C-alpha positions as CSV (number, residue, x, y, z in Angstrom):
1,M,10.1,2.6,54.1
2,K,13.2,3.8,52.2
3,R,14.4,0.5,51.5
4,R,10.8,-0.5,50.1
5,L,10.8,2.5,48.2
6,S,14.2,1.8,46.5
7,L,13.0,-1.8,45.7
8,F,9.6,-0.3,43.9
9,L,11.7,2.2,42.0
10,I,14.1,-0.6,40.7
11,L,11.3,-2.8,39.9
12,A,9.3,-0.3,38.0
13,L,12.3,1.0,36.1
14,F,12.9,-2.3,34.5
15,V,9.2,-3.1,33.9
16,A,9.2,0.2,32.0
17,L,12.6,-1.1,30.2
18,V,11.3,-4.4,29.2
19,G,8.0,-3.0,27.9
20,A,9.5,-0.6,25.7
21,T,11.8,-3.2,24.4
22,N,10.0,-6.3,23.9
23,A,8.3,-7.1,20.6
24,Q,4.5,-7.5,20.9
25,E,4.5,-10.5,18.7
26,D,5.7,-12.8,21.6
27,E,2.5,-12.1,23.7
28,D,0.9,-15.0,22.1
29,L,2.8,-17.0,24.6
30,S,0.4,-18.5,26.9
31,G,0.0,-21.5,29.3
32,Q,2.2,-21.8,32.4
33,L,6.1,-21.6,33.3
34,E,7.0,-23.3,36.6
35,I,10.4,-21.6,37.8
36,F,12.1,-24.0,40.5
37,S,14.6,-22.4,43.0
38,W,15.8,-22.0,46.5
39,W,15.5,-18.0,46.2
40,A,12.8,-17.6,49.2
41,G,12.9,-15.0,52.0
42,D,15.5,-12.6,52.0
43,E,16.5,-13.7,48.4
44,G,13.2,-13.3,47.0
45,P,13.1,-9.8,45.7
46,A,15.8,-10.5,43.2
47,L,13.6,-13.3,41.8
48,E,10.4,-11.3,41.8
49,A,12.1,-8.6,39.8
50,L,12.7,-11.0,37.0
51,I,9.2,-12.5,37.1
52,A,7.9,-9.1,37.0
53,L,9.8,-8.3,33.6
54,Y,8.6,-11.8,32.4
55,N,5.0,-11.0,33.3
56,E,5.2,-7.6,31.5
57,A,6.7,-9.1,28.6
58,Y,4.4,-12.3,28.2
59,P,1.3,-11.4,30.1
60,N,-0.9,-14.5,29.0
61,V,1.8,-17.0,30.8
62,E,1.2,-17.9,34.1
63,V,4.6,-18.1,36.2
64,I,4.5,-20.6,39.1
65,N,7.3,-19.5,41.6
66,A,8.2,-23.0,42.9
67,T,10.6,-22.3,45.9
68,V,12.0,-24.7,48.2
69,T,13.8,-23.2,51.3
70,G,17.0,-24.2,52.7
71,G,20.4,-22.3,52.7
72,S,22.6,-22.9,49.6
73,G,19.7,-25.2,48.0
74,V,20.4,-28.3,50.4
75,N,16.8,-29.2,50.4
76,A,15.8,-27.7,46.9
77,R,18.4,-30.3,45.5
78,A,16.7,-33.1,47.4
79,V,13.5,-32.2,46.0
80,L,14.8,-31.8,42.4
81,K,16.3,-35.1,42.2
82,T,12.9,-36.9,43.3
83,R,11.4,-34.8,40.5
84,M,13.7,-35.2,37.9
85,L,14.0,-39.1,38.4
86,G,10.1,-39.4,38.5
87,G,9.7,-38.0,35.2
88,D,8.2,-34.8,36.5
89,P,11.0,-32.1,35.6
90,P,10.0,-28.1,36.4
91,D,10.3,-26.0,33.3
92,S,13.6,-24.7,34.3
93,F,15.2,-24.8,37.8
94,Q,18.0,-22.9,39.6
95,V,21.4,-24.7,39.6
96,H,25.0,-23.8,40.4
97,A,26.9,-23.7,36.9
98,G,29.7,-26.1,36.7
99,E,29.8,-29.8,37.9
100,E,26.5,-29.5,40.1
101,L,24.6,-29.5,36.7
102,T,26.7,-31.2,34.2
103,G,28.1,-33.8,36.5
104,T,24.6,-34.6,37.5
105,W,22.1,-34.2,34.9
106,V,23.8,-33.1,31.8
107,V,25.9,-36.6,32.0
108,A,22.5,-38.3,32.6
109,G,21.1,-37.1,29.3
110,R,18.2,-34.9,30.8
111,M,19.1,-31.7,29.6
112,E,18.8,-29.9,26.3
113,D,22.0,-28.3,24.6
114,L,21.4,-24.3,24.8
115,T,24.0,-23.7,22.2
116,F,21.4,-22.1,19.8
117,L,20.2,-19.6,22.5
118,Y,24.2,-18.4,22.9
119,E,24.3,-18.1,19.1
120,E,20.8,-16.3,18.5
121,N,21.6,-13.7,21.4
122,G,25.3,-13.1,20.7
123,W,26.1,-14.6,24.3
124,F,29.6,-15.7,23.2
125,D,30.5,-12.3,23.1
126,A,28.4,-11.2,26.3
127,F,29.9,-14.1,28.6
128,P,33.4,-14.6,29.4
129,Q,35.0,-17.4,27.8
130,D,36.0,-19.2,30.9
131,L,32.4,-19.3,32.4
132,I,31.3,-20.6,29.0
133,D,33.8,-23.2,29.2
134,L,32.4,-24.3,32.9
135,L,29.0,-24.4,31.1
136,T,29.9,-26.7,28.4
137,Y,30.2,-30.6,28.2
138,D,31.0,-32.5,25.5
139,G,30.3,-29.6,22.8
140,G,27.1,-28.5,24.2
141,I,26.1,-25.4,26.5
142,Y,23.8,-26.4,29.1
143,S,22.6,-23.4,31.1
144,V,22.3,-19.7,31.2
145,P,24.2,-17.8,34.1
146,V,22.3,-15.0,35.8
147,N,24.9,-14.0,38.2
148,I,28.6,-14.4,39.7
149,H,28.8,-14.9,43.5
150,R,32.0,-14.5,45.5
151,S,32.2,-17.1,48.2
152,N,35.7,-16.0,50.3
153,V,34.3,-13.0,51.7
154,M,34.9,-12.1,55.3
155,W,32.0,-9.6,56.7
156,Y,32.1,-7.4,60.0
157,S,30.9,-4.5,61.4
158,P,33.3,-1.3,61.3
159,A,31.5,0.3,64.2
160,H,32.1,-2.7,66.4
161,L,35.5,-3.4,65.5
162,E,36.4,0.4,66.4
163,E,34.7,-0.2,69.7
164,W,36.7,-3.3,70.2
165,G,40.0,-1.7,69.2
166,I,40.8,-4.1,66.3
167,E,41.2,-4.3,62.6
168,A,40.0,-7.0,60.2
169,P,43.0,-9.8,59.9
170,T,44.6,-10.3,56.6
171,S,45.9,-13.7,57.3
172,W,44.8,-16.8,59.4
173,E,48.0,-16.3,61.5
174,Q,46.8,-12.7,62.5
175,F,43.1,-14.1,63.4
176,L,44.5,-16.8,65.4
177,T,47.2,-15.2,67.3
178,E,46.0,-11.6,67.6
179,T,42.2,-11.2,66.7
180,C,41.0,-14.5,68.4
181,P,42.4,-14.0,72.0
182,T,41.3,-10.2,72.1
183,L,37.8,-10.9,71.1
184,Q,37.6,-14.1,73.4
185,E,38.7,-11.8,76.4
186,A,36.0,-9.2,75.3
187,G,33.3,-11.8,75.5
188,V,32.8,-11.8,71.8
189,T,32.5,-15.0,69.5
190,P,35.7,-14.1,67.2
191,L,34.3,-16.2,64.1
192,V,30.5,-17.1,63.8
193,V,29.3,-20.0,61.8
194,G,25.7,-21.5,61.5
195,E,24.2,-25.0,60.3
196,A,26.5,-27.5,58.5
197,W,26.9,-26.1,55.3
198,T,28.1,-22.8,56.4
199,V,30.9,-24.6,58.3
200,N,31.9,-26.3,54.9
201,H,31.8,-22.9,53.4
202,L,34.2,-21.6,55.8
203,W,36.5,-24.8,55.0
204,E,36.8,-23.9,51.4
205,S,37.9,-20.3,52.3
206,V,40.6,-21.8,54.8
207,A,41.9,-24.4,52.5
208,L,42.1,-21.7,49.6
209,G,44.1,-19.2,52.0
210,V,46.5,-22.4,53.0
211,L,47.1,-23.6,49.8
212,G,47.0,-20.6,47.2
213,A,44.9,-20.6,43.9
214,D,47.1,-23.2,42.2
215,G,47.1,-25.5,45.4
216,W,43.3,-25.2,45.4
217,N,42.8,-26.1,41.8
218,G,45.3,-28.6,42.0
219,I,42.9,-30.7,44.1
220,W,40.4,-31.0,41.3
221,T,43.3,-31.9,38.5
222,G,45.0,-34.4,40.8
223,E,48.2,-32.4,41.2
224,T,47.3,-31.6,45.1
225,D,47.3,-34.8,47.4
226,P,44.6,-35.2,49.6
227,M,46.5,-36.8,52.2
228,G,49.8,-34.7,51.6
229,D,51.2,-32.1,54.0
230,D,49.7,-29.0,52.4
231,M,46.1,-31.0,53.2
232,I,47.2,-31.7,56.6
233,A,48.1,-28.3,57.3
234,V,44.5,-27.3,56.0
235,W,42.8,-29.4,58.4
236,D,45.0,-28.3,61.2
237,T,44.3,-24.5,60.4
238,F,40.6,-25.3,60.1
239,G,40.5,-26.7,63.4
240,D,42.5,-23.9,64.9
241,V,39.8,-21.7,63.3
242,L,36.9,-23.6,64.6
243,A,38.4,-23.4,68.1
244,C,37.5,-19.6,67.9
245,S,34.0,-20.0,66.8
246,N,30.8,-21.1,68.4
247,I,30.7,-24.5,66.6
248,D,30.0,-26.5,70.1
249,E,27.5,-23.9,71.2
250,D,24.5,-22.6,68.8
251,A,25.9,-23.1,65.3
252,A,23.7,-25.9,64.3
253,G,20.5,-23.7,65.0
254,L,21.6,-20.7,62.9
255,S,20.8,-19.9,59.3
256,W,23.5,-17.9,57.5
257,Q,21.3,-14.8,57.9
258,Q,21.2,-15.3,61.8
259,A,24.9,-15.6,61.8
260,I,25.2,-12.4,60.1
261,D,23.0,-10.8,62.5
262,K,25.5,-11.8,65.4
263,V,28.0,-9.9,63.5
264,L,25.9,-6.8,63.1
265,A,24.6,-6.8,66.8
266,G,28.1,-7.1,68.0
267,E,27.9,-10.8,69.3
268,A,30.3,-12.0,67.0
269,G,33.4,-10.6,65.3
270,F,33.4,-12.1,61.7
271,N,31.6,-14.3,59.5
272,I,32.8,-15.8,56.0
273,M,29.9,-16.3,53.8
274,G,29.0,-15.7,50.3
275,D,27.9,-12.4,49.1
276,W,24.6,-12.8,48.9
277,A,25.1,-11.7,52.3
278,A,25.4,-8.3,51.0
279,G,22.1,-8.7,49.3
280,Y,20.7,-9.7,52.7
281,M,22.2,-6.3,54.2
282,V,21.4,-4.1,51.7
283,T,17.9,-5.1,50.3
284,T,16.6,-6.6,53.6
285,L,18.2,-4.6,56.5
286,G,18.9,-1.3,54.5
287,L,22.4,-0.8,55.4
288,E,25.0,0.8,53.1
289,P,28.2,-1.2,52.1
290,G,31.3,0.5,54.1
291,E,29.3,2.0,56.7
292,G,26.5,-0.4,58.1
293,F,28.9,-3.6,57.1
294,G,32.4,-4.0,56.0
295,Y,33.9,-6.6,53.9
296,M,37.5,-8.0,52.9
297,P,38.7,-11.2,51.2
298,A,38.9,-14.1,53.6
299,P,42.2,-14.3,55.3
300,D,45.1,-15.0,53.1
301,T,43.1,-15.2,49.8
302,A,43.3,-11.2,49.1
303,G,43.8,-11.2,45.0
304,V,41.8,-14.7,44.4
305,F,38.2,-14.6,43.7
306,M,36.5,-17.8,44.7
307,W,33.4,-17.8,42.4
308,L,30.1,-19.5,41.9
309,S,27.4,-18.9,39.4
310,D,23.6,-19.3,39.6
311,S,21.9,-20.5,36.3
312,F,19.1,-21.9,34.8
313,G,18.8,-24.8,32.1
314,L,16.1,-26.5,29.9
315,P,15.4,-30.0,30.9
316,N,14.0,-32.5,28.4
317,G,10.7,-33.1,27.8
318,I,8.9,-30.5,29.5
319,A,5.6,-29.2,28.4
320,N,6.0,-25.3,28.4
321,R,9.2,-25.2,26.2
322,D,8.6,-21.9,24.3
323,N,7.7,-20.4,27.5
324,T,11.2,-21.7,29.0
325,I,13.0,-20.6,26.3
326,A,11.7,-16.9,26.6
327,W,12.8,-17.2,30.4
328,L,16.1,-18.3,29.6
329,T,16.3,-15.4,27.0
330,L,15.2,-13.2,29.6
331,L,18.1,-14.3,32.2
332,G,21.0,-13.9,29.8
333,S,19.9,-10.1,28.6
334,V,21.2,-7.1,29.8
335,E,17.9,-6.0,31.3
336,G,17.2,-9.1,33.1
337,Q,20.9,-9.3,34.8
338,N,20.5,-5.6,35.8
339,A,17.2,-6.1,37.1
340,F,18.3,-9.3,39.5
341,N,21.9,-8.6,40.6
342,P,21.6,-5.4,42.5
343,L,18.9,-7.0,44.8
344,K,20.4,-10.3,45.0
345,G,23.9,-8.9,46.2
346,S,25.7,-10.3,43.2
347,I,27.1,-9.2,39.9
348,P,26.0,-10.0,36.4
349,A,27.4,-12.9,34.7
350,R,27.5,-10.6,31.4
351,V,30.5,-8.6,31.0
352,D,28.6,-5.4,29.7
353,A,25.7,-5.2,32.1
354,V,27.3,-3.2,34.8
355,E,28.5,-0.6,32.4
356,A,24.9,-0.3,31.1
357,A,23.4,0.6,34.3
358,P,26.4,1.6,36.8
359,E,24.1,3.6,38.9
360,L,22.4,0.5,39.9
361,Y,25.6,-1.0,41.7
362,N,26.6,-0.1,45.3
363,A,30.2,0.2,46.6
364,Y,30.4,-3.8,47.4
365,L,29.3,-4.5,44.1
366,Q,31.3,-2.4,42.1
367,S,34.2,-3.6,44.0
368,A,33.3,-7.3,43.6
369,A,32.8,-6.5,39.8
370,M,36.5,-4.8,39.5
371,D,37.9,-8.0,41.3
372,W,36.3,-10.4,38.9
373,S,37.9,-8.7,36.2
374,E,41.4,-8.5,37.7
375,N,41.8,-11.4,40.5
376,T,42.6,-15.1,39.8
377,L,39.7,-17.2,39.5
378,V,38.9,-20.3,41.3
379,G,35.7,-22.4,41.5
380,S,33.8,-23.0,44.7
381,L,33.5,-26.5,46.0
382,V,30.5,-25.9,48.1
383,H,28.4,-24.4,45.5
384,G,29.0,-26.5,42.7
385,A,31.5,-25.2,40.5
386,A,34.9,-27.3,41.4
387,A,33.4,-30.9,42.2
388,N,30.5,-33.0,41.2
389,E,27.7,-33.7,43.2
390,R,28.7,-36.8,44.8
391,F,32.1,-35.2,46.3
392,M,30.0,-32.4,47.4
393,G,27.1,-34.6,49.2
394,E,29.8,-36.7,50.8
395,F,32.2,-33.6,51.8
396,G,30.0,-32.7,54.9
397,Q,30.8,-36.5,56.3
398,V,34.5,-35.5,55.8
399,V,34.2,-32.6,58.1
400,E,32.6,-34.5,60.8
401,I,35.2,-37.0,60.6
402,F,37.7,-34.3,61.2
403,R,35.7,-33.3,64.1
404,Q,35.7,-36.6,65.7
405,A,38.9,-37.8,64.8
406,G,41.3,-35.3,63.3
407,S,43.1,-34.2,60.5
408,L,44.6,-37.3,59.4
409,A,41.4,-39.3,59.6
410,A,39.9,-36.2,57.6
411,A,42.5,-36.5,55.1
412,N,42.1,-40.1,54.4
413,A,38.4,-39.8,54.0
414,M,38.6,-37.3,51.5
415,S,41.0,-39.2,49.7
416,T,38.4,-42.0,49.4
417,I,35.6,-39.7,48.2
418,C,38.1,-38.3,45.6
419,I,38.6,-41.8,44.2
420,Q,35.2,-42.8,44.6
421,S,33.6,-39.7,42.9
422,G,36.2,-39.4,40.4
423,A,36.1,-35.8,41.3
424,C,39.8,-35.0,42.0
425,G,41.7,-35.3,38.7
């Protein structure tokens, strides 16, 4: 009941704010607005907060909340591809900022340049230049980022760590030589993973820990050899970590939420997942950061922030262009970002939003905002920032090759898709 009341108050606050600040002259917008995303279930309340703001500002527009469930947008991207290629694009769709958008739909000439929105709304001062650069292709800016997520986070239960007499490992060596044997002896899964994409998600944190920020970025610039000794070490370490997991047991049947649930229940020690997990634990489960759940950078990645950003763009040829521009303008506003992010478990993409309403952000989000401003930043592979869609789509096969044939075979396969996709410099 307390969680539902808190959610209601946040929604009510921002509905009141937008009602007071939006000009009535915009209420003549009418028709429909279809918003396509994968934010359903536990991630739904954050999107609903944005829709509530939009409904208050534009009451004559019918908002169609078109969601396709599936972790990290795996299913939604497949449906989106069918619609885009079939000439039936949604008015606006969720997409990870970076190569996931530009390497697929922008290069194909299917998106409108949004530079005019950045100029009209002063967004060149509101968003970090590094982020704007990621949204830019051939001089145009093609999406509006609503948040920043961190990929490389290790989650655990402080109470269960105390019960087991262990501390959260800060390095993979510590995890493999101390943490893993202790938990296995206690009958606990040391590290829980879920369906296939969550295993790929684990891989990028392992790779970042082994390679460091420069080595990770070097994969995408061509400076890190996919078949070199450093990459072989990544695959070897990844294999050792998987040996401490449930990969051969129930992993394939677990969503990322169910993997987190196992950590909270004391059935598993740790899980590496993006900080939408914080949104789930706070908004859905009503837990307090630092008490109900603990968090730290994935082993060997302290001081590095592996990031991704959810964003929305403007497809060419849509029927409800004016309604969509109003939606994108809301997404980029302080009010919109502060309505969305506290519920989503992410931080605003705007540099001024947290300062405008710090009381909305819990201890985890405050720490993430600080790290975002201070850490070395690197883009996520699995969530669309580092590599194009072709590489992302084929990388899961590389992981399967590794599990069947080992490190050298995986390195060779990764080298091949680097060449074929053009994603590695």
